[in-house]
ROKOLVEX-465896 format. One record per residue: residue number from 1; x, y, z of N, C-alpha, C in turn; residue in three letters. Coordinates in nm, 2 decimals. Layout:
# ROKOLVEX-465896
<site><num>NUM</num><n_u>X</n_u><n_v>Y</n_v><n_w>Z</n_w><ca_u>X</ca_u><ca_v>Y</ca_v><ca_w>Z</ca_w><c_u>X</c_u><c_v>Y</c_v><c_w>Z</c_w><residuo>Ala</residuo></site>
...
# end
This chain:
# ROKOLVEX-465896
<site><num>1</num><n_u>0.08</n_u><n_v>-0.12</n_v><n_w>0.00</n_w><ca_u>0.00</ca_u><ca_v>0.00</ca_v><ca_w>0.00</ca_w><c_u>0.09</c_u><c_v>0.12</c_v><c_w>0.00</c_w><residuo>Unk</residuo></site>
<site><num>2</num><n_u>0.06</n_u><n_v>0.22</n_v><n_w>-0.08</n_w><ca_u>0.14</ca_u><ca_v>0.34</ca_v><ca_w>-0.09</ca_w><c_u>0.11</c_u><c_v>0.44</c_v><c_w>0.01</c_w><residuo>Unk</residuo></site>
<site><num>3</num><n_u>0.20</n_u><n_v>0.53</n_v><n_w>0.05</n_w><ca_u>0.18</ca_u><ca_v>0.63</ca_v><ca_w>0.14</ca_w><c_u>0.10</c_u><c_v>0.75</c_v><c_w>0.07</c_w><residuo>Unk</residuo></site>
<site><num>4</num><n_u>-0.02</n_u><n_v>0.78</n_v><n_w>0.12</n_w><ca_u>-0.10</ca_u><ca_v>0.89</ca_v><ca_w>0.05</ca_w><c_u>-0.03</c_u><c_v>1.03</c_v><c_w>0.06</c_w><residuo>Unk</residuo></site>
<site><num>5</num><n_u>0.05</n_u><n_v>1.05</n_v><n_w>0.16</n_w><ca_u>0.11</ca_u><ca_v>1.18</ca_v><ca_w>0.17</ca_w><c_u>0.22</c_u><c_v>1.20</c_v><c_w>0.06</c_w><residuo>Unk</residuo></site>
<site><num>6</num><n_u>0.29</n_u><n_v>1.10</n_v><n_w>0.03</n_w><ca_u>0.41</ca_u><ca_v>1.12</ca_v><ca_w>-0.07</ca_w><c_u>0.38</c_u><c_v>1.07</c_v><c_w>-0.21</c_w><residuo>Unk</residuo></site>
<site><num>7</num><n_u>0.25</n_u><n_v>1.04</n_v><n_w>-0.24</n_w><ca_u>0.22</ca_u><ca_v>1.00</ca_v><ca_w>-0.38</ca_w><c_u>0.21</c_u><c_v>1.13</c_v><c_w>-0.46</c_w><residuo>Unk</residuo></site>
<site><num>8</num><n_u>0.25</n_u><n_v>1.13</n_v><n_w>-0.58</n_w><ca_u>0.24</ca_u><ca_v>1.25</ca_v><ca_w>-0.67</ca_w><c_u>0.13</c_u><c_v>1.23</c_v><c_w>-0.76</c_w><residuo>Unk</residuo></site>
<site><num>9</num><n_u>0.05</n_u><n_v>1.33</n_v><n_w>-0.78</n_w><ca_u>-0.06</ca_u><ca_v>1.33</ca_v><ca_w>-0.87</ca_w><c_u>-0.01</c_u><c_v>1.37</c_v><c_w>-1.01</c_w><residuo>Unk</residuo></site>
<site><num>10</num><n_u>-0.07</n_u><n_v>1.31</n_v><n_w>-1.12</n_w><ca_u>-0.02</ca_u><ca_v>1.34</ca_v><ca_w>-1.25</ca_w><c_u>-0.04</c_u><c_v>1.49</c_v><c_w>-1.29</c_w><residuo>Unk</residuo></site>
<site><num>11</num><n_u>-0.13</n_u><n_v>1.56</n_v><n_w>-1.22</n_w><ca_u>-0.15</ca_u><ca_v>1.70</ca_v><ca_w>-1.26</ca_w><c_u>-0.05</c_u><c_v>1.80</c_v><c_w>-1.19</c_w><residuo>Unk</residuo></site>
<site><num>12</num><n_u>0.04</n_u><n_v>1.75</n_v><n_w>-1.11</n_w><ca_u>0.13</ca_u><ca_v>1.84</ca_v><ca_w>-1.04</ca_w><c_u>0.26</c_u><c_v>1.84</c_v><c_w>-1.11</c_w><residuo>Unk</residuo></site>
<site><num>13</num><n_u>0.32</n_u><n_v>1.96</n_v><n_w>-1.13</n_w><ca_u>0.45</ca_u><ca_v>1.97</ca_v><ca_w>-1.20</ca_w><c_u>0.56</c_u><c_v>1.92</c_v><c_w>-1.11</c_w><residuo>Unk</residuo></site>
<site><num>14</num><n_u>0.67</n_u><n_v>1.87</n_v><n_w>-1.16</n_w><ca_u>0.78</ca_u><ca_v>1.82</ca_v><ca_w>-1.07</ca_w><c_u>0.84</c_u><c_v>1.94</c_v><c_w>-1.00</c_w><residuo>Unk</residuo></site>
<site><num>15</num><n_u>0.88</n_u><n_v>1.92</n_v><n_w>-0.87</n_w><ca_u>0.94</ca_u><ca_v>2.02</ca_v><ca_w>-0.79</ca_w><c_u>1.08</c_u><c_v>2.06</c_v><c_w>-0.85</c_w><residuo>Unk</residuo></site>
<site><num>16</num><n_u>1.11</n_u><n_v>2.18</n_v><n_w>-0.86</n_w><ca_u>1.24</ca_u><ca_v>2.22</ca_v><ca_w>-0.91</ca_w><c_u>1.35</c_u><c_v>2.21</c_v><c_w>-0.81</c_w><residuo>Unk</residuo></site>
<site><num>17</num><n_u>1.47</n_u><n_v>2.21</n_v><n_w>-0.85</n_w><ca_u>1.59</ca_u><ca_v>2.20</ca_v><ca_w>-0.76</ca_w><c_u>1.60</c_u><c_v>2.33</c_v><c_w>-0.68</c_w><residuo>Unk</residuo></site>
<site><num>18</num><n_u>1.57</n_u><n_v>2.44</n_v><n_w>-0.74</n_w><ca_u>1.58</ca_u><ca_v>2.57</ca_v><ca_w>-0.68</ca_w><c_u>1.45</c_u><c_v>2.65</c_v><c_w>-0.69</c_w><residuo>Unk</residuo></site>
<site><num>19</num><n_u>1.39</n_u><n_v>2.69</n_v><n_w>-0.58</n_w><ca_u>1.26</ca_u><ca_v>2.75</ca_v><ca_w>-0.58</ca_w><c_u>1.26</c_u><c_v>2.87</c_v><c_w>-0.48</c_w><residuo>Unk</residuo></site>
<site><num>20</num><n_u>1.20</n_u><n_v>2.98</n_v><n_w>-0.52</n_w><ca_u>1.18</ca_u><ca_v>3.10</ca_v><ca_w>-0.44</ca_w><c_u>1.04</c_u><c_v>3.14</c_v><c_w>-0.43</c_w><residuo>Unk</residuo></site>
<site><num>21</num><n_u>1.00</n_u><n_v>3.20</n_v><n_w>-0.32</n_w><ca_u>0.86</ca_u><ca_v>3.25</ca_v><ca_w>-0.30</ca_w><c_u>0.85</c_u><c_v>3.38</c_v><c_w>-0.37</c_w><residuo>Unk</residuo></site>
<site><num>22</num><n_u>0.95</n_u><n_v>3.47</n_v><n_w>-0.37</n_w><ca_u>0.94</ca_u><ca_v>3.60</ca_v><ca_w>-0.42</ca_w><c_u>0.91</c_u><c_v>3.60</c_v><c_w>-0.57</c_w><residuo>Unk</residuo></site>
<site><num>23</num><n_u>0.80</n_u><n_v>3.66</n_v><n_w>-0.62</n_w><ca_u>0.77</ca_u><ca_v>3.66</ca_v><ca_w>-0.76</ca_w><c_u>0.87</c_u><c_v>3.73</c_v><c_w>-0.85</c_w><residuo>Unk</residuo></site>
<site><num>24</num><n_u>0.95</n_u><n_v>3.82</n_v><n_w>-0.79</n_w><ca_u>1.05</ca_u><ca_v>3.89</ca_v><ca_w>-0.87</ca_w><c_u>1.18</c_u><c_v>3.81</c_v><c_w>-0.90</c_w><residuo>Unk</residuo></site>
<site><num>25</num><n_u>1.19</n_u><n_v>3.69</n_v><n_w>-0.83</n_w><ca_u>1.31</ca_u><ca_v>3.61</ca_v><ca_w>-0.84</ca_w><c_u>1.30</c_u><c_v>3.53</c_v><c_w>-0.97</c_w><residuo>Unk</residuo></site>
<site><num>26</num><n_u>1.42</n_u><n_v>3.50</n_v><n_w>-1.03</n_w><ca_u>1.41</ca_u><ca_v>3.42</ca_v><ca_w>-1.15</ca_w><c_u>1.39</c_u><c_v>3.27</c_v><c_w>-1.12</c_w><residuo>Unk</residuo></site>
<site><num>27</num><n_u>1.39</n_u><n_v>3.24</n_v><n_w>-0.99</n_w><ca_u>1.36</ca_u><ca_v>3.10</ca_v><ca_w>-0.95</ca_w><c_u>1.22</c_u><c_v>3.08</c_v><c_w>-0.90</c_w><residuo>Unk</residuo></site>
<site><num>28</num><n_u>1.13</n_u><n_v>3.18</n_v><n_w>-0.92</n_w><ca_u>0.99</ca_u><ca_v>3.16</ca_v><ca_w>-0.88</ca_w><c_u>0.91</c_u><c_v>3.09</c_v><c_w>-0.99</c_w><residuo>Unk</residuo></site>
<site><num>29</num><n_u>0.84</n_u><n_v>2.99</n_v><n_w>-0.96</n_w><ca_u>0.76</ca_u><ca_v>2.91</ca_v><ca_w>-1.05</ca_w><c_u>0.62</c_u><c_v>2.92</c_v><c_w>-1.00</c_w><residuo>Unk</residuo></site>
<site><num>30</num><n_u>0.53</n_u><n_v>3.00</n_v><n_w>-1.06</n_w><ca_u>0.39</ca_u><ca_v>3.02</ca_v><ca_w>-1.00</ca_w><c_u>0.31</c_u><c_v>2.89</c_v><c_w>-1.00</c_w><residuo>Unk</residuo></site>
<site><num>31</num><n_u>0.33</n_u><n_v>2.80</n_v><n_w>-1.10</n_w><ca_u>0.25</ca_u><ca_v>2.68</ca_v><ca_w>-1.10</ca_w><c_u>0.27</c_u><c_v>2.59</c_v><c_w>-0.98</c_w><residuo>Unk</residuo></site>
<site><num>32</num><n_u>0.39</n_u><n_v>2.60</n_v><n_w>-0.92</n_w><ca_u>0.42</ca_u><ca_v>2.51</ca_v><ca_w>-0.81</ca_w><c_u>0.34</c_u><c_v>2.56</c_v><c_w>-0.69</c_w><residuo>Unk</residuo></site>
<site><num>33</num><n_u>0.32</n_u><n_v>2.69</n_v><n_w>-0.67</n_w><ca_u>0.25</ca_u><ca_v>2.74</ca_v><ca_w>-0.56</ca_w><c_u>0.10</c_u><c_v>2.73</c_v><c_w>-0.56</c_w><residuo>Unk</residuo></site>
<site><num>34</num><n_u>0.05</n_u><n_v>2.67</n_v><n_w>-0.67</n_w><ca_u>-0.09</ca_u><ca_v>2.64</ca_v><ca_w>-0.68</ca_w><c_u>-0.12</c_u><c_v>2.51</c_v><c_w>-0.59</c_w><residuo>Unk</residuo></site>
<site><num>35</num><n_u>-0.02</n_u><n_v>2.44</n_v><n_w>-0.55</n_w><ca_u>-0.03</ca_u><ca_v>2.32</ca_v><ca_w>-0.47</ca_w><c_u>0.04</c_u><c_v>2.34</c_v><c_w>-0.34</c_w><residuo>Unk</residuo></site>
<site><num>36</num><n_u>0.01</n_u><n_v>2.26</n_v><n_w>-0.24</n_w><ca_u>0.06</ca_u><ca_v>2.27</ca_v><ca_w>-0.11</ca_w><c_u>0.19</c_u><c_v>2.20</c_v><c_w>-0.10</c_w><residuo>Unk</residuo></site>
<site><num>37</num><n_u>0.31</n_u><n_v>2.27</n_v><n_w>-0.08</n_w><ca_u>0.44</ca_u><ca_v>2.20</ca_v><ca_w>-0.07</ca_w><c_u>0.50</c_u><c_v>2.21</c_v><c_w>0.06</c_w><residuo>Unk</residuo></site>
<site><num>38</num><n_u>0.59</n_u><n_v>2.13</n_v><n_w>0.10</n_w><ca_u>0.66</ca_u><ca_v>2.13</ca_v><ca_w>0.22</ca_w><c_u>0.81</c_u><c_v>2.12</c_v><c_w>0.20</c_w><residuo>Unk</residuo></site>
<site><num>39</num><n_u>0.88</n_u><n_v>2.17</n_v><n_w>0.30</n_w><ca_u>1.03</ca_u><ca_v>2.16</ca_v><ca_w>0.30</ca_w><c_u>1.08</c_u><c_v>2.09</c_v><c_w>0.42</c_w><residuo>Unk</residuo></site>
<site><num>40</num><n_u>1.16</n_u><n_v>1.99</n_v><n_w>0.41</n_w><ca_u>1.22</ca_u><ca_v>1.92</ca_v><ca_w>0.52</ca_w><c_u>1.36</c_u><c_v>1.96</c_v><c_w>0.52</c_w><residuo>Unk</residuo></site>
<site><num>41</num><n_u>1.41</n_u><n_v>2.02</n_v><n_w>0.63</n_w><ca_u>1.55</ca_u><ca_v>2.06</ca_v><ca_w>0.64</ca_w><c_u>1.61</c_u><c_v>1.99</c_v><c_w>0.76</c_w><residuo>Unk</residuo></site>
<site><num>42</num><n_u>1.72</n_u><n_v>1.91</n_v><n_w>0.73</n_w><ca_u>1.79</ca_u><ca_v>1.83</ca_v><ca_w>0.83</ca_w><c_u>1.69</c_u><c_v>1.74</c_v><c_w>0.91</c_w><residuo>Unk</residuo></site>
<site><num>43</num><n_u>1.59</n_u><n_v>1.68</n_v><n_w>0.83</n_w><ca_u>1.50</ca_u><ca_v>1.59</ca_v><ca_w>0.89</ca_w><c_u>1.38</c_u><c_v>1.65</c_v><c_w>0.96</c_w><residuo>Unk</residuo></site>
<site><num>44</num><n_u>1.37</n_u><n_v>1.78</n_v><n_w>0.97</n_w><ca_u>1.25</ca_u><ca_v>1.85</ca_v><ca_w>1.03</ca_w><c_u>1.18</c_u><c_v>1.94</c_v><c_w>0.93</c_w><residuo>Unk</residuo></site>
<site><num>45</num><n_u>1.05</n_u><n_v>1.93</n_v><n_w>0.94</n_w><ca_u>0.97</ca_u><ca_v>2.02</ca_v><ca_w>0.84</ca_w><c_u>0.98</c_u><c_v>2.17</c_v><c_w>0.89</c_w><residuo>Unk</residuo></site>
<site><num>46</num><n_u>1.01</n_u><n_v>2.25</n_v><n_w>0.79</n_w><ca_u>1.02</ca_u><ca_v>2.40</ca_v><ca_w>0.82</ca_w><c_u>0.91</c_u><c_v>2.47</c_v><c_w>0.75</c_w><residuo>Unk</residuo></site>
<site><num>47</num><n_u>0.85</n_u><n_v>2.57</n_v><n_w>0.82</n_w><ca_u>0.73</ca_u><ca_v>2.64</ca_v><ca_w>0.76</ca_w><c_u>0.77</c_u><c_v>2.78</c_v><c_w>0.73</c_w><residuo>Unk</residuo></site>
<site><num>48</num><n_u>0.89</n_u><n_v>2.82</n_v><n_w>0.75</n_w><ca_u>0.93</ca_u><ca_v>2.96</ca_v><ca_w>0.73</ca_w><c_u>1.04</c_u><c_v>2.98</c_v><c_w>0.61</c_w><residuo>Unk</residuo></site>
<site><num>49</num><n_u>1.05</n_u><n_v>2.88</n_v><n_w>0.53</n_w><ca_u>1.15</ca_u><ca_v>2.88</ca_v><ca_w>0.42</ca_w><c_u>1.10</c_u><c_v>2.98</c_v><c_w>0.31</c_w><residuo>Unk</residuo></site>
<site><num>50</num><n_u>1.18</n_u><n_v>3.07</n_v><n_w>0.26</n_w><ca_u>1.15</ca_u><ca_v>3.16</ca_v><ca_w>0.16</ca_w><c_u>1.21</c_u><c_v>3.12</c_v><c_w>0.02</c_w><residuo>Unk</residuo></site>
<site><num>51</num><n_u>1.32</n_u><n_v>3.04</n_v><n_w>0.03</n_w><ca_u>1.39</ca_u><ca_v>3.00</ca_v><ca_w>-0.09</ca_w><c_u>1.47</c_u><c_v>2.87</c_v><c_w>-0.05</c_w><residuo>Unk</residuo></site>
<site><num>52</num><n_u>1.49</n_u><n_v>2.78</n_v><n_w>-0.15</n_w><ca_u>1.57</ca_u><ca_v>2.66</ca_v><ca_w>-0.12</ca_w><c_u>1.64</c_u><c_v>2.62</c_v><c_w>-0.24</c_w><residuo>Unk</residuo></site>
<site><num>53</num><n_u>1.75</n_u><n_v>2.54</n_v><n_w>-0.22</n_w><ca_u>1.82</ca_u><ca_v>2.47</ca_v><ca_w>-0.33</ca_w><c_u>1.86</c_u><c_v>2.33</c_v><c_w>-0.28</c_w><residuo>Unk</residuo></site>
<site><num>54</num><n_u>1.80</n_u><n_v>2.23</n_v><n_w>-0.34</n_w><ca_u>1.83</ca_u><ca_v>2.09</ca_v><ca_w>-0.30</ca_w><c_u>1.97</c_u><c_v>2.05</c_v><c_w>-0.33</c_w><residuo>Unk</residuo></site>
<site><num>55</num><n_u>2.02</n_u><n_v>2.08</n_v><n_w>-0.45</n_w><ca_u>2.15</ca_u><ca_v>2.03</ca_v><ca_w>-0.49</ca_w><c_u>2.26</c_u><c_v>2.09</c_v><c_w>-0.42</c_w><residuo>Unk</residuo></site>
<site><num>56</num><n_u>2.25</n_u><n_v>2.22</n_v><n_w>-0.38</n_w><ca_u>2.35</ca_u><ca_v>2.29</ca_v><ca_w>-0.30</ca_w><c_u>2.33</c_u><c_v>2.27</c_v><c_w>-0.15</c_w><residuo>Unk</residuo></site>
<site><num>57</num><n_u>2.22</n_u><n_v>2.23</n_v><n_w>-0.11</n_w><ca_u>2.19</ca_u><ca_v>2.20</ca_v><ca_w>0.03</ca_w><c_u>2.18</c_u><c_v>2.32</c_v><c_w>0.12</c_w><residuo>Unk</residuo></site>
<site><num>58</num><n_u>2.09</n_u><n_v>2.41</n_v><n_w>0.08</n_w><ca_u>2.06</ca_u><ca_v>2.53</ca_v><ca_w>0.17</ca_w><c_u>1.92</c_u><c_v>2.58</c_v><c_w>0.16</c_w><residuo>Unk</residuo></site>
<site><num>59</num><n_u>1.88</n_u><n_v>2.65</n_v><n_w>0.26</n_w><ca_u>1.75</ca_u><ca_v>2.72</ca_v><ca_w>0.26</ca_w><c_u>1.77</c_u><c_v>2.86</c_v><c_w>0.31</c_w><residuo>Unk</residuo></site>
<site><num>60</num><n_u>1.68</n_u><n_v>2.95</n_v><n_w>0.27</n_w><ca_u>1.68</ca_u><ca_v>3.09</ca_v><ca_w>0.32</ca_w><c_u>1.56</c_u><c_v>3.10</c_v><c_w>0.41</c_w><residuo>Unk</residuo></site>
<site><num>61</num><n_u>1.58</n_u><n_v>3.16</n_v><n_w>0.53</n_w><ca_u>1.47</ca_u><ca_v>3.18</ca_v><ca_w>0.62</ca_w><c_u>1.48</c_u><c_v>3.32</c_v><c_w>0.68</c_w><residuo>Unk</residuo></site>
<site><num>62</num><n_u>1.37</n_u><n_v>3.38</n_v><n_w>0.72</n_w><ca_u>1.37</ca_u><ca_v>3.52</ca_v><ca_w>0.78</ca_w><c_u>1.46</c_u><c_v>3.52</c_v><c_w>0.90</c_w><residuo>Unk</residuo></site>
<site><num>63</num><n_u>1.53</n_u><n_v>3.64</n_v><n_w>0.92</n_w><ca_u>1.62</ca_u><ca_v>3.66</ca_v><ca_w>1.04</ca_w><c_u>1.54</c_u><c_v>3.74</c_v><c_w>1.14</c_w><residuo>Unk</residuo></site>
<site><num>64</num><n_u>1.45</n_u><n_v>3.67</n_v><n_w>1.21</n_w><ca_u>1.37</ca_u><ca_v>3.74</ca_v><ca_w>1.31</ca_w><c_u>1.27</c_u><c_v>3.83</c_v><c_w>1.24</c_w><residuo>Unk</residuo></site>
<site><num>65</num><n_u>1.24</n_u><n_v>3.95</n_v><n_w>1.29</n_w><ca_u>1.14</ca_u><ca_v>4.04</ca_v><ca_w>1.24</ca_w><c_u>1.21</c_u><c_v>4.16</c_v><c_w>1.17</c_w><residuo>Unk</residuo></site>
<site><num>66</num><n_u>1.34</n_u><n_v>4.15</n_v><n_w>1.14</n_w><ca_u>1.42</ca_u><ca_v>4.26</ca_v><ca_w>1.08</ca_w><c_u>1.38</c_u><c_v>4.27</c_v><c_w>0.93</c_w><residuo>Unk</residuo></site>
<site><num>67</num><n_u>1.36</n_u><n_v>4.39</n_v><n_w>0.89</n_w><ca_u>1.33</ca_u><ca_v>4.42</ca_v><ca_w>0.75</ca_w><c_u>1.44</c_u><c_v>4.50</c_v><c_w>0.69</c_w><residuo>Unk</residuo></site>
<site><num>68</num><n_u>1.45</n_u><n_v>4.49</n_v><n_w>0.55</n_w><ca_u>1.55</ca_u><ca_v>4.57</ca_v><ca_w>0.48</ca_w><c_u>1.48</c_u><c_v>4.71</c_v><c_w>0.45</c_w><residuo>Unk</residuo></site>
<site><num>69</num><n_u>1.55</n_u><n_v>4.79</n_v><n_w>0.38</n_w><ca_u>1.50</ca_u><ca_v>4.93</ca_v><ca_w>0.36</ca_w><c_u>1.38</c_u><c_v>4.93</c_v><c_w>0.26</c_w><residuo>Unk</residuo></site>
<site><num>70</num><n_u>1.35</n_u><n_v>4.82</n_v><n_w>0.19</n_w><ca_u>1.23</ca_u><ca_v>4.81</ca_v><ca_w>0.10</ca_w><c_u>1.12</c_u><c_v>4.74</c_v><c_w>0.17</c_w><residuo>Unk</residuo></site>
<site><num>71</num><n_u>1.13</n_u><n_v>4.71</n_v><n_w>0.30</n_w><ca_u>1.03</ca_u><ca_v>4.64</ca_v><ca_w>0.37</ca_w><c_u>1.02</c_u><c_v>4.49</c_v><c_w>0.36</c_w><residuo>Unk</residuo></site>
<site><num>72</num><n_u>1.12</n_u><n_v>4.43</n_v><n_w>0.30</n_w><ca_u>1.12</ca_u><ca_v>4.29</ca_v><ca_w>0.28</ca_w><c_u>1.20</c_u><c_v>4.23</c_v><c_w>0.40</c_w><residuo>Unk</residuo></site>
<site><num>73</num><n_u>1.16</n_u><n_v>4.11</n_v><n_w>0.45</n_w><ca_u>1.24</ca_u><ca_v>4.05</ca_v><ca_w>0.56</ca_w><c_u>1.38</c_u><c_v>4.01</c_v><c_w>0.52</c_w><residuo>Unk</residuo></site>
<site><num>74</num><n_u>1.47</n_u><n_v>4.04</n_v><n_w>0.61</n_w><ca_u>1.61</ca_u><ca_v>4.00</ca_v><ca_w>0.59</ca_w><c_u>1.62</c_u><c_v>3.85</c_v><c_w>0.61</c_w><residuo>Unk</residuo></site>
<site><num>75</num><n_u>1.69</n_u><n_v>3.78</n_v><n_w>0.53</n_w><ca_u>1.70</ca_u><ca_v>3.63</ca_v><ca_w>0.54</ca_w><c_u>1.84</c_u><c_v>3.59</c_v><c_w>0.56</c_w><residuo>Unk</residuo></site>
<site><num>76</num><n_u>1.85</n_u><n_v>3.47</n_v><n_w>0.62</n_w><ca_u>1.98</ca_u><ca_v>3.41</ca_v><ca_w>0.64</ca_w><c_u>1.98</c_u><c_v>3.27</c_v><c_w>0.57</c_w><residuo>Unk</residuo></site>
<site><num>77</num><n_u>2.10</n_u><n_v>3.23</n_v><n_w>0.53</n_w><ca_u>2.11</ca_u><ca_v>3.10</ca_v><ca_w>0.46</ca_w><c_u>2.16</c_u><c_v>3.00</c_v><c_w>0.55</c_w><residuo>Unk</residuo></site>
<site><num>78</num><n_u>2.09</n_u><n_v>2.89</n_v><n_w>0.56</n_w><ca_u>2.12</ca_u><ca_v>2.77</ca_v><ca_w>0.65</ca_w><c_u>2.16</c_u><c_v>2.66</c_v><c_w>0.56</c_w><residuo>Unk</residuo></site>
<site><num>79</num><n_u>2.27</n_u><n_v>2.59</n_v><n_w>0.59</n_w><ca_u>2.32</ca_u><ca_v>2.48</ca_v><ca_w>0.51</ca_w><c_u>2.29</c_u><c_v>2.35</c_v><c_w>0.58</c_w><residuo>Unk</residuo></site>
<site><num>80</num><n_u>2.25</n_u><n_v>2.25</n_v><n_w>0.50</n_w><ca_u>2.21</ca_u><ca_v>2.12</ca_v><ca_w>0.55</ca_w><c_u>2.14</c_u><c_v>2.04</c_v><c_w>0.44</c_w><residuo>Unk</residuo></site>
<site><num>81</num><n_u>2.07</n_u><n_v>1.93</n_v><n_w>0.48</n_w><ca_u>2.00</ca_u><ca_v>1.84</ca_v><ca_w>0.39</ca_w><c_u>1.86</c_u><c_v>1.90</c_v><c_w>0.37</c_w><residuo>Unk</residuo></site>
<site><num>82</num><n_u>1.83</n_u><n_v>1.92</n_v><n_w>0.24</n_w><ca_u>1.70</ca_u><ca_v>1.98</ca_v><ca_w>0.20</ca_w><c_u>1.62</c_u><c_v>1.88</c_v><c_w>0.12</c_w><residuo>Unk</residuo></site>
<site><num>83</num><n_u>1.49</n_u><n_v>1.87</n_v><n_w>0.15</n_w><ca_u>1.40</ca_u><ca_v>1.78</ca_v><ca_w>0.08</ca_w><c_u>1.27</c_u><c_v>1.86</c_v><c_w>0.06</c_w><residuo>Unk</residuo></site>
<site><num>84</num><n_u>1.23</n_u><n_v>1.87</n_v><n_w>-0.07</n_w><ca_u>1.10</ca_u><ca_v>1.93</ca_v><ca_w>-0.10</ca_w><c_u>1.00</c_u><c_v>1.83</c_v><c_w>-0.14</c_w><residuo>Unk</residuo></site>
<site><num>85</num><n_u>0.87</n_u><n_v>1.85</n_v><n_w>-0.10</n_w><ca_u>0.77</ca_u><ca_v>1.75</ca_v><ca_w>-0.12</ca_w><c_u>0.64</c_u><c_v>1.81</c_v><c_w>-0.13</c_w><residuo>Unk</residuo></site>
<site><num>86</num><n_u>0.54</n_u><n_v>1.74</n_v><n_w>-0.20</n_w><ca_u>0.40</ca_u><ca_v>1.79</ca_v><ca_w>-0.20</ca_w><c_u>0.33</c_u><c_v>1.73</c_v><c_w>-0.08</c_w><residuo>Unk</residuo></site>
<site><num>87</num><n_u>0.25</n_u><n_v>1.81</n_v><n_w>-0.02</n_w><ca_u>0.17</ca_u><ca_v>1.76</ca_v><ca_w>0.10</ca_w><c_u>0.04</c_u><c_v>1.70</c_v><c_w>0.05</c_w><residuo>Unk</residuo></site>
# end
């Protein structure tokens, strides 16, 4: 019996190696965000990831409530094992 959480539906696009939430980023893919995705970083699911790269092994997360001069959250890059999946 297959695990219903990790099965992929034929109407979902494959998850890219590098994905960003910011629509101005060249790594933003709008079709992916029509589905519910999750990021597992070092074995734990993270809910605050703004950008990730599976092959390079890093995620970007907000650095507290600090904002840059344009009002966007400042992010820090954390290195480790990254896994992206559909929920």
